[in-house]
N, C-alpha and C positions, 0 to 999 in steps of 0.2 A: 331658499326663497330669496329673491332679489330684494334688496333693501330700498325703501321708498325715499326719494329725496331728489332735488333739483339736480341736473346733470350738467357737466361742462364738457363740450367737445370741442376739437379742432378742425377747422375747416381751411383747406389750402386754397389760395386763389393765385392767379396769374397777375404779377404786378402790372399797374396800369401805366403805359409811357405817356403820361401828361406832365408837361411842364408849367408850374404855376409861375405867371409872371412875377418878376421881382417887385416887392412892395406890397403884394396881396397875400392875405391870409388864405390858407387852404379853403376854409369855409365860404369865404367871400367868392373866390374863383369858382367853387362848385355850383354856385347858384348863377353863374353867368351863362349867356346864350352860347358862347363858345364851348364851354363844357357839355352843355346839353347837345350840341351838335355831334360832339364826340360820342356821347352815349348812344345817339341814334345810329351813327355811320359805323361804329365798331361792335355795337352790342344789340341794335335795334332788329326786331323780329317782324314786326307789322305796324302799320300807321293807318289811321283813317281821317275822313273829313272832319271829325269831331275833335281831332287832336289828341286822341288818346293813343299812345305808343306803347306797345308790348315790347319788352326787351329782356335780355339776359342779364341777370344780376352779376356785374363783374366782380362785386365784393359780397359774394353769396353767403347765406346761412347755411345751406345744404348743397352738395353736389349730387344729390339723388334727383332732386326735382326743386328748381327755385327760379321763379320769374316774378315780374312785376308789370303793372300797367301804371303809366304816369299820365296825368292830364298835362300834357306838355303845352303850357302857355308862354313859354319862353320867348317865342317869335312875336307874340301879339300883346304880352304885358311884360315890359321891360323892367318894370319896378319889382324886384322880388318881393317886397312887403305888401304889394298889390294883387298877388296871385292867390287864386283859390286854393285853400289848405284843408278843407273838409267838404263832405258831400253836400251839406246844406247850402254851400256856395256855388253849386255847379249847376249850369242850365238844365232843364228838365229833358232837353233832346240828348244831351251829352249823357245824362245819368240813365236814360233808358238804354242806350247802346253799352254803356258800362255795365249795367247790370246783366245785360244778355251775355256779355264777355266773362263776366264773373260766374255765371251759371255754367257756361260751357267749360271753363277751366277747371272748376270744382268737380263737374261731372267726369272730366278726364281723370283727375286724381283718385276719385272713389272708384272708378273703373279699373285703373291700373293697380291700384292698392286695395283691394276689396276686404282684406283681413285687418281688422282694427288692433290686432295682437302683433301685427307686423310692420305697422307704419303709423306714425303720427302725422296727421293732415291738418293744415290750418291755412286759413285765407282771411285777410281783413286789412284794416287801415290804421295807421297811427297819424295823429294830427301833427303836422308842421306849422304850429301856430305863429301867426304873422306878427305876434307882439314880442316874440324872441329877439334879442338884439342880435344882429349878424355876427358880432364880434365875441359873442360868449362861447367859450369851449365847449364842444360837444353838440353844438346846434346841429340839427339834421342838415346834411349836406345838400339837399336839393329842396328848396322851399316851394315845392308844388305838391298837390294832393297826389299821392301814389299808394298802391296796395301791394300785398305780398300774397304769393301762393308758394307754400313750401311743404316738402315731405322728408320727414326724418324716419330712417329705418330704426324700428324699435330695438333691434339687435344692437345697433350702434350706440344707443342711449342706454341700453342694459350695461353694456362693457365700458361706459364712460364713467369717469370719477365722479364723486359727488361733488356738487359745487358748494362753495362757503355760503352758509345760510345768511352770513352778514354781508354778502355782496351787495352793495347799495343798488345795484341795477336790477335785483329781484324784486321789483316794486309791485308785487301782488297785494290783494287787498287785505290779506290776513296779517301782514307783517308791517307794512309800510303806509298803507292809504290812510290818509287823514279821515276820508269818508267813513272807512270800515271801522277805524279805530274808535271814533267818538260818535258817529251818527248813523250807525248801523241800521237801526230800526227806522228812523224817519227817511233814510234813502230808499228802502225798499217801500215804504209806505207811499212815497212820492210816486214811484214807478207804478205801483199797483193802482193808484187813483187816478193818475194822469193819462196812462195809456190805454188804449183801446185795442187789444189784441185778439185776433182769432187764431192765427197760425202758430204764433209763438206762445208757449206756455211755460210759465215759471217753473223751475226745477230746482231741485235740492242741491247743497254743495256737494253731497256725496256723491250724486249723479254726474255733476259737472267735472269732478275731479278726475285727473288721469292717475291712476295707482302708481305707475311707475315713478313719477315726478312729485306727486303729491300736490300738484297745481292744476288749475288756479285755486287760490285760497281766499275764501270769503267775499267773492264777487257776486253781484246778482247775475244770474243766469237763465236763459230760456231754451227749451227744448224746440226745435223746428218739428212740428207735428207734420207727418207725411214724408220726412226725410228729403232726399235729393230731389224728388218729384216737386216738392213744394217750392224749389228754387225757380222752377219754370213758371210759377204763378206770380204775376206782377204785385199781388197783394203782400206776398212775403216781403219784396224789397221795399214796399212802402213801410211795413211794420219794422224792418231793419232800421230805416231812417226814423221811425218813431222813438225807438229806443235811443238813437243818438240825439233827437230833439229833447228828450227827457234829460239826458245826461247833461246837455249843454244849459238848460235851465237850472238844474241844481247847481252846476258849478259856477255858473254866473251870478245866481243868486247869494250862493255862499260868499264868493269872494267880493261881491259888491258890499256885503255886510262887514267883511274883514276891512275892507277899504275905508268904509263910512258907517258909522254906528247908526242903527235904525234907518238904513237906505230904503227908499220905495222900491216896489216891484220894478225890476229893470225893464227897460223899453223894449219892445218887440220880443218878449218871451213868447213860447209856443203854448204854454199851459198856464196863463195869469191867474185863473181861479185857484187852481191847485198850488202853485207858488204862494199865494197869499194865505190859503187856509191851512195848507200842511207845513209849509216850510217857515213862513213868517210868524207862525203861531206855535212854534216848537222850541221848547227850552232848551234841549239838547243842541239843536241846530245853532240857536243864537249864542249860547253859552261857548260853544265851539269857536264861533266866529270871534268872540271876545278874546279866547285864548290866544289864538292865532294873531289877531290884532295887537295884543299887548306884547306879544313875542317880536313882532316886526319893528314895533317902536324902539325896542332896545337892542336889536340884533340885526345889524345892517346886511350881513351875509345871509342870514336866514330870509330876510325880506327880499332880497335880491334873487334868491332861488325860486321864488313862487311865480308860477305861471298864472298872470291874473285873468287872462282870456281862456276859454275852454281848451283844455289839452286832454287828449283821450286815446285809448287804443281799444278798437272794436274788432271783435274775432268771431268767425265761424270755424268750428273745428269738430272733430269726430271723438266722442268718448269712448271708453274701453267696451261698450255695448253696442257701438256701431251707430249710436244716435248723433245726429247734429246739433251742436249746441252753439248759441249765441252768448256772448259775455261782453262786458265793456268795463274799462278801468281808467282811472286817473293815469295820466302820462306824466313823464318827467324827462329832463334832458339826460341823455346818456343811455338810457335803457333801451333794449331791442324789443320788437314785438314778440319774439319767441319766449322772452323770460317770462311773459304772462303765463306760459304753460310750463315754466320750470326748466326751460333749456338755454344755457348760457353758452354763446359761440364765440370762440376766440379764432378770429379770422387771421391767417398767417401767409404772408408772401412765399409761395412754394410752387413755381411753375411746373415742376416735374411732378409733383404729387396732383396738382389739378388736372393736368394733361392726361394722367391715367384714367380719370373719371369724364373727361370732357366729351369724348365721342358719344357715350350713352346718354349723357345730360342733353346734348344738342339734339340727338335723335327724338328725345321726349319733347323738347321745346319745339322742333318743326313739326311735329304731329299735331300738338296744340294749335300751332299757327295754321296748319292745313285745315282744320276744322272750323277755326274763326273765319278765315277766308271763304270757306264754303257756305258759312251762315252770313255772308255778306257783310262782314264786320270790319273789313279793312283789306289793305293790299301788302304783300310781303315786301321786305327790305332786304337788299343784297349787302353782305359784308365780306370780309376776308374770310370768314369762317363758315358761310352757308350762301347760297344763291337766293334769287329773289323768290323763287317758288320751289 
């Protein structure tokens, strides 16, 4: 019987021929309009009038299937700190198109990989919070909201070595999350009382867990009732956003208490009544804020590592029984979205290894693009690797 535990895989990529101007740090250049132009012209698949760009991941997590959509505001918002970094900051008309694109791509993955025992499927966003200093090591390379669509063959994961459980990037709720370690009950109580959900149903940690990796651990999770068909219902995407709003309220309220003892309800929260009645009258919540505040005062390195504004990962993935699950977690600098499900990816420059998998990967990406164009969700982009249509 295969041992359960997080897996560490190696994924080859073709080295990217970009020259970073002298005097610029890599992560400063990656936020530039020049770099986004390269992303579009060398790896772009589809673009639409809403500035949503579908592209191949040049530094991918998986060479089986791996693509992203980025809200490419680089031409209209030149200030990297002013760009939208989470869905709650996206205009409604853009979000409507984005949700339809998500639904079509997830539907394609489920169609191509129908057996949950053969493929791990995930889709979701990780916040690139605008309060992260540009010069911090490990800051996400593109400071704009983008999401991921990834498939990992289960056989590859079964044959992979077990990852080090102490890997700091395995920031799952069971081991590393501050919320889970000290505020497990109030975290869930807040979600239960604040959110009005019909399609999303709270599920147990056992149902949410991928047996092969043992992840996610300790996170609030919801089953999507109706499965893939529910993704065609606009109500699902509204509930998906409600989960994010609840998380943002919890996060902002907690760190406002860390920053300032007995701080009032933060301005512009989505659920002010529940923030006041559930969070600001809970001893575990306030006791934990004091613990973190006291630590910040005496430990400069610890204080500098805190993300004072909401930093999150939110996923839709398929569990072992074939059910679609939504989960959300605190985010930190350095960790990847795949690590929420216990998959650590080492990406290595290996053009020959990548090119062996490239034709089949591109074939899948172009089929997804064809379906999006057919649904009037954008126009194709030509590159050196594929035509416009």
